[in-house]
C-alpha positions as CSV (number, residue, x, y, z in Angstrom):
1,M,-25.3,-23.7,-27.3
2,A,-23.3,-20.6,-26.2
3,K,-20.0,-21.0,-24.6
4,E,-19.9,-20.0,-20.9
5,L,-17.9,-16.9,-20.0
6,S,-14.8,-17.2,-17.9
7,L,-14.3,-15.2,-14.7
8,F,-11.8,-13.0,-16.6
9,Q,-14.1,-12.2,-19.4
10,S,-16.9,-11.3,-17.0
11,A,-14.6,-9.1,-15.0
12,C,-13.5,-7.3,-18.1
13,G,-17.0,-6.0,-18.5
14,K,-16.2,-3.7,-15.5
15,L,-12.4,-3.6,-15.4
16,R,-10.2,-2.2,-18.1
17,I,-6.7,-3.8,-18.2
18,S,-3.8,-2.2,-20.0
19,R,-0.3,-3.6,-20.1
20,M,2.6,-1.1,-20.2
21,G,5.7,-3.3,-20.4
22,A,6.5,-4.3,-16.8
23,L,3.3,-2.7,-15.4
24,T,-0.3,-3.6,-15.7
25,M,-2.8,-0.8,-15.2
26,L,-6.3,-1.7,-13.8
27,V,-9.0,0.9,-14.4
28,V,-12.6,1.1,-13.4
29,D,-14.4,4.1,-14.8
30,G,-15.4,6.5,-12.1
31,Q,-13.8,4.4,-9.4
32,G,-10.1,4.8,-9.8
33,L,-6.9,3.3,-11.1
34,A,-4.4,0.7,-9.7
35,L,-1.0,-0.6,-10.9
36,C,0.7,-3.9,-10.4
37,L,3.7,-5.7,-12.0
38,T,2.8,-7.6,-15.2
39,G,4.6,-10.6,-13.7
40,D,2.3,-10.5,-10.7
41,F,-0.8,-10.1,-12.8
42,S,-0.2,-12.9,-15.4
43,P,-0.8,-15.9,-13.0
44,V,-3.9,-14.2,-11.7
45,E,-5.1,-13.7,-15.3
46,K,-4.4,-17.4,-16.1
47,W,-6.3,-18.5,-13.0
48,A,-9.3,-16.2,-13.9
49,K,-9.4,-17.6,-17.4
50,A,-9.8,-21.1,-16.1
51,K,-12.7,-20.3,-13.7
52,G,-16.3,-19.9,-14.6
53,A,-18.0,-16.5,-14.4
54,G,-19.8,-15.5,-11.2
55,P,-23.2,-13.8,-10.8
56,N,-22.0,-10.4,-12.0
57,A,-19.0,-8.5,-13.3
58,T,-18.4,-6.5,-10.1
59,I,-18.0,-9.6,-8.0
60,D,-15.8,-11.2,-10.6
61,M,-13.6,-8.1,-10.7
62,G,-13.3,-8.2,-6.9
63,K,-12.2,-11.8,-7.0
64,I,-9.4,-10.9,-9.4
65,L,-8.3,-7.9,-7.4
66,E,-8.2,-10.1,-4.2
67,K,-5.6,-12.4,-5.8
68,I,-3.1,-9.5,-6.5
69,D,-0.8,-9.2,-3.5
70,V,1.1,-6.0,-4.5
71,L,-1.0,-3.1,-5.8
72,V,-0.4,0.6,-6.0
73,C,-3.5,2.8,-6.2
74,R,-4.3,6.4,-6.7
75,P,-5.8,8.3,-3.8
76,G,-9.6,8.0,-3.9
77,T,-9.6,4.6,-5.7
78,T,-12.7,2.9,-4.3
79,F,-12.1,-0.7,-5.5
80,G,-8.8,-1.2,-3.8
81,S,-6.0,0.3,-1.8
82,T,-2.2,0.3,-2.0
83,R,-1.0,-3.0,-0.5
84,G,2.1,-5.1,-0.2
85,S,5.4,-5.0,1.7
86,T,8.1,-2.5,1.1
87,K,10.4,-4.5,-1.2
88,P,7.7,-5.6,-3.7
89,L,6.2,-2.1,-3.7
90,E,9.6,-0.7,-4.4
91,A,9.8,-2.8,-7.5
92,V,6.5,-1.4,-8.7
93,V,7.7,2.2,-8.0
94,K,10.9,1.5,-9.9
95,A,8.9,0.2,-12.9
96,M,6.6,3.3,-12.6
97,R,9.6,5.6,-12.7
98,A,11.0,3.7,-15.7
99,A,7.7,4.2,-17.5
100,G,7.9,8.0,-16.8
101,M,5.1,8.2,-14.3
102,D,4.9,10.7,-11.5
103,I,4.8,8.7,-8.2
104,K,3.4,11.7,-6.3
105,E,0.0,10.9,-7.9
106,Y,-0.2,7.6,-6.1
107,S,-0.8,6.5,-2.5
108,L,2.5,5.2,-1.2
109,P,4.0,4.6,2.2
110,P,6.3,7.5,3.3
111,E,9.5,5.4,3.0
112,L,8.8,4.9,-0.8
113,K,7.9,8.5,-1.6
114,D,11.6,9.4,-1.9
115,A,12.7,6.0,-3.4
116,G,14.8,6.3,-6.4
117,K,15.6,10.0,-6.1
118,A,18.9,11.0,-7.5
119,V,21.6,11.2,-4.8
120,D,24.3,13.8,-5.0
121,Q,27.2,11.4,-5.5
122,V,29.9,14.0,-4.9
123,L,28.5,14.9,-1.6
124,A,28.0,11.3,-0.6
125,A,31.6,10.5,-1.5
126,K,32.9,13.5,0.6
127,E,30.8,12.4,3.6
128,A,32.1,8.8,3.2
129,A,35.7,10.0,3.0
130,E,35.2,12.2,6.1
131,A,33.7,9.4,8.1
132,K,36.6,7.1,7.1
133,R,39.2,9.7,8.1
134,K,37.5,10.3,11.5
135,A,37.4,6.5,12.1
136,A,41.1,6.2,11.3
137,E,42.0,9.1,13.6
138,A,40.0,7.6,16.4
139,T,41.9,4.3,16.2
140,G,45.2,6.1,15.8
141,T,46.2,4.0,12.7
142,H,46.3,7.0,10.4
143,A,48.6,9.9,10.3
144,T,46.6,13.1,10.0
145,Y,47.3,15.5,7.2
146,D,46.7,19.2,7.7
147,P,47.1,21.2,4.5
148,D,47.5,24.5,6.5
149,K,50.4,23.1,8.6
150,K,53.9,24.1,7.3
151,P,56.5,21.3,7.0
152,E,59.1,21.3,9.8
């Protein structure tokens, strides 16, 4: 007697799964691509391997995708959309950058489009020093120094 397929095995008839270190890529030919953290996908995979297969691969794939809480999709992906709150999505974006991916190719909330961009540290330090000096002047606890002023 043939062994019954698991939900995971059935879904893999439709869904291609590739692990890339911290990321797991989910691809359905002609329908798009999604990414999630491997740590988020592993429990879902374990769950799906313990369940019996459903009526068809498309339904089984949908059940697996429903279980993933944080997902980043490309625009036009028909089987899912980008979902999750800002902090978990930021972790996925960080892993994508570490893998050398261009995050402009993915549907992300506006606050994450600029996440992880290099900050001009010299400019940031100057702005912080200027803000500190103004705060000290306002409270009168700091003697002002004017390089153009001649000593008396």
